[in-house]
N, C-alpha and C positions, 0 to 999 in steps of 0.2 A: 588677202587677194585670192579669189577663188574662181572656179569655172563659171559660176552663175553670172548672168548679165550679158549685155551685148559687147562685141569685141571693141567697138568704138569707145564705149564707156571704160573698158579695161585699159585701152591705150591712153585715154585722158588721165586716168588715175595713175598709170605708170609714168607718164610725163611729169606729173606733179611730184611723185615719189622720187623720180630721178633728179629733179631739181634740188631736192633736199639732200640726196646722196652726193651730188656734185659739190654742194656747199660743204657738207661734212668731210668729204674727201680733201677738199682744199684747206679747210681750217685745221683739221687734225693731221694733215699730211699722211693720210692712209694710203698705202700702196694697194694696187689692184684695179680692176675694171669697175665701171659703174654697177654692173651686175653683182660683183663681189661685195660692194658696199651695200647694195640693196638687200642681199640675202643675209649678210652677216651683221649689219648694223641697223637697217631700217625695219626689216621684217621680224627681227628678234627670233631667229631660228634655233637658238639654243646651242647645243653641242653637236649639231649636224655637221658632218664632214664632207658630204658629197651631194650634188644636185644633178638630176638627170630628168629627161622627159619620160613619160609613161612608156613610150616605145623603146627607149634606150634601156630602161630597167628591165623590160620584158625580154629583150635580147640577152641580157646578162642572167636571166633565170629568176627574176624577181617580179612580184606583183605589187601593186599599190593597195594598201588596206582600204576597205570600203569606207566611204565617208570622209576620207582625207581631202583637205583643200589644197589646190595647186597654187604655188607661188608664180606670179607672172613676172617675166623679165624680157630683155631684148634679145631677139634672135640675130643671126649673122646678117650683115647688110646685103640687100638685094637691089637689083636695078630693074626698072620697068620703063618701057617706051611709051610716051604719051602720043596722042593723035598728031601732034605737030612734029613727031620724030625725035623729041628731046628725051634723053635718058635721065631718069630721076632715081636717086638712091634712097631707099627707105629701110627701116628696121621693123621686121614683123614681130609680133608678140608671141612668146613661147611660154608653155606651162611646165613648171619644174616641180619635182618632188624630192625630198631629202632622203638620206639613208635611214632616217628615223621613222619614215612613213611607209616603208616597204617590208615585205616578207619574202622569204625564200620559197619558190614554188617547188613543192615536193613531187618529184616524178618517180620516186622509188628508183629502181635500176632499169626502168624501161627506156626505150629509145624513142625519140620523137622524130617524126618526119615533117619537115617544114616545107610547105609548098607555096610558091610564088607564081602568080600568073605572068606570062610573058607579054610582049608587046602586041602579038597577034593572037587572034582567037584560036583556041585549041592548043596553045603552047604553054607549058609551065615547067619550072625547074623543081626537082626534088632533091633535097639534101638530107642526109641521115646522120643521126648521132647514135653510134652503136655502143652497146655495153654487153660484155660477155655474160654477166650474171643477171638474168631476167627474174625479177622478184615474183611476178604473177604467173604461176604454172597451172595448167589444167583448168582453165576457166570453163566450168560446165553447168553453171546455173545463172539465171537472170540476176539474182542477188549479187553474185560475184562480179558479173559484168557491170552492173550499176555501180558497184564500189570502185571498179577500175576507172570508169568514165568520170565519176565525181572527183576522183583523186587527181585527174589531169585537166579537168575543165577550168576555164578561166572564171574564177569565182567573182570577179569584178563585173562580169557580163551575164552570168547565168540568170539573173532576175531582170536583165536590161534588154537584151536582144537575143533572137533565136540564132542558134548555130547548129551545125551538123558535124559530128565527129565519127571517125571510122576506126575500129580496131582490126588489125590484120592478124590472122591466126594461122597456125599450121595444122596438120592432120590430128595432132594431139590436143588441139585447142589451147596451145601455149600462145601467149601474146608476143607477136613479133615486133609490133610497133603500133603507133597510132598517128592520126593526123586530124587537125581541124580543117576540113575541106571547104566548108561554106559558112557564111554568116549573113544575116539579114537585118530586119527591123524588129519591132516589138512583137509583131504577130505572125510573121512569115519570113521565109528565106527561099531563094531559088536554088534548086539542086540539079546538077548535070550528072546523070548516071555514068557517063563516059569517064569523067574525072575520077569517080570512085574506083572503077576497075583499072584505070591507068595507074593509080596509086597502088592498088593491090598487086598488080602484075610486077610493079617495080619492087615490091616487098617479097616476091615469090610466095605469096599467100595462097592457101588452098581453101580457106574459110574466113568469114568476117562477121562482124557485128557493127551495126550503126546505131547512133543515138542522136536525138535532138532534144532541146529543152523547150519548155513552155514557160516564158517569163510570168505569165498570169498565175502560175501555180496549179493550174488545172491539168489533170493527167489524162482526161478522156481524149482519144485521138479524133482528129477532124477527118472529114471525107477526103481531103487532100493528103493527109497522112496515110490513110489506108490505100489510096490510089498509088502513092509513091512507093509504098512497100511492095505492092503487087508488081509494079514496073521493075523494081530492083530485083525481085525474085525471078522474073522472066529472064532478065539479063544474066543473073547468076547461073541459072540453069544452062543457058547457052555457053557460058564461059566454064562450065563444070566446076563451079565454086560453091561451097556450102554457105548459104545465107542463114546464119545461126539464129539471129534475133534482131529485132528493132526495138529499141527502148525509148521511152519518153521520160525525162527526168526534170526535176525542178530544183529550186534552192533548198528544199528539204531533202537532205541526203538519205533519209530513211525511206523515202517514197519514190516509186518508179512504176511505169506501166510497161509490161512485156507483151508484145504482139504474139510471141510464141505461146506464152502461158494462156492467152485468150483466144487461141485457135485462129489467128489472123495471118498466119504465114503461108 
């Protein structure tokens, strides 16, 4: 059972698997839910102990290894109202990964700032995970900056979709924290400069570095990349913050493009 294929096809396959699970549960008097029987007896998940969605694993500080297939199961029942006003209960399909398919995301001793957009435009909440011992000190070269970014980047998405990360720095170029502020599609993402500086002000930063990835693997900046860099530089000058560098990175951890090194800051 994996992500590929249409949802309707997955649901049909899950219905058939659930019929077998129900029979097996009845015949062998197995305790537990249908999902329990599916995951432990039908899908043959071996010695896995725990199953969670991708989002749930991420909240706990884990990432799903690239190429792993998701197990499909039944989600919590929901109700929807039809045109005739009748409420129908249905079970959505959920995708689960076991504890044997994930890896611990290494953040060093850095703190991560998690940002969630609010209900209204222009509002977002910022939560911080603080740590007294910051591992990365005195970041003063593009190579070191690229190393920090690649260490915190979501490796499951770096070759899949464009994202923009920001490192908040102090006067000594110590890393105060980071945030993934924007994500888009395969070839582009929308950036709102105001959110960058709202994050930085919340971190009491005096300097910063931004980075975005090119899923294509090409490091050459586009005209939009150059224009964005100039716009952020203008805003930084107004805010009296040091815009140290803008990096482009790819799935190849050894390669990066520095706007500063190429005289484009």
